[in-house]
N, C-alpha and C positions, 0 to 999 in steps of 0.2 A: 040489909040494914047497915052493915059494917061499911059497905062501899059508899052508901049515901053519907054516912057520917065522915068517913074519910074525905070524900070530895067536899063536904062543907068546911072541914078543918083546912084543907089545902086552899080552898078559895079564900076564907077568912084570913089566913096567914099571908096570902099574896098581897093584901092591901095594907098589911102592917108597915112594910117598907115604903110605902108611898107617902108623899107629902103634898100638901096643897100649895099651888102656885101663889096663893094670896099671902104666904108667909115670907116670900121673897121680897126684899125692899126693892123699890124702883131704882134702877141704875142712874137715872138722870132725873132727880127730883127737882132740880132747878126749872124743868120745863113750865112755861106759863109766865103770867104777869106778876111782878113784884114792884113795890114802891120802896125807894130809899128813904128811910125815916130817920136815921140818926148817924152822925159821924162823930168818933170820939178819938182822943189821944193827941199825938204830936208832942212836940217839946213844951208847948204852952198848955198842954192838957185841956184842949177844947172839948166842948159838947155842943154840937150843932143839931138841933131838932128841926126836922123838915116835915111839914104837913104831908099826910098821904096823897098820893097821885100827883105831886108836884114834879117829882123825878120818877119816871116810869121806865122799867126795865122789862123787856119781853125775851125770854130765852126760848129758842125753838130750833131743835135739830142742828145745833152748832152755830147757829146765827143769833146775835143779840142786837135788838133795836132798842135804842135809848131815846126818851123824849125828856128833855131837861128844861123845865120852865122856872127853874130856880133864879131869882133875881140877883143872887150872890153867887155866880158860877165857880169862884175860886174854891169853894168848899163842897163841890158837887160830884167828885169822883170822876165820872165820864160825862162828856158834853153830848148833845144831841147828835145821833149818827147810828151807823150800822157797824157792828164789830163781829169778829168770829170769836168763839170760845170753845173750850174743851174742859170737861170735868174728869179728873184723873186722880191717881194716887202716886205720890213721890215720897220715898222714905217713910212709909207707914203713915203718911198725912194726906188727907184729901186736899187737893189744890184745884183752883179754877184758874185756867190760862185764858186771858182775854187779849187778843192780838199780840201774842208772844210775850206778854207780861204776866208773871205768876203770882197768884194771890193765895193765902192760906185760907181754907174753909174751916172756920172756927166751929160752927154748928149749922145744922140744917134740918129742918123738919117740914111738915106740911104747911105751916103758917109763918115761920120765922127763919131767916137765913143770916148769919153773921160771917163776915169776911174780913181778913187782915191783909195788911199790904206787904207783910214779910219783913219790915224793918224792925230790928231788935230793940233799939232804943227809943226812937221818936216816931214809931209807925202809927198808922191810923187804923181804926176798925170801923166797919161799915155795917149798919143794921138794915135789913129789909124786911117788909111784911107783905103778905098777900092782900 
């Protein structure tokens, strides 16, 4: 009986140190489709709201595809085309590098993604939604 109890205790304790893989956040939560829906900031303090699906971004395995149907392309961030990207960390800040240009990741979750262009005074911020 003692052997059975000892075996049960050992088996039970062996699972205490294990953790679920579900607790690990996705390394690249940018993967998938996003719509650029707002651009804010700059010297003039602009707020440009863009309807969903007018400017579409698809992040997939280091490749970014942009379809930009905005009639005002000057305030659209990236034009239609294909780009490379890497999501990484620099100086304890998550950054997104698109074709060798670095952007600050302000926040990212499953539905909303906010990006800054790293200019301290007159920079722009870009808001994306799934």
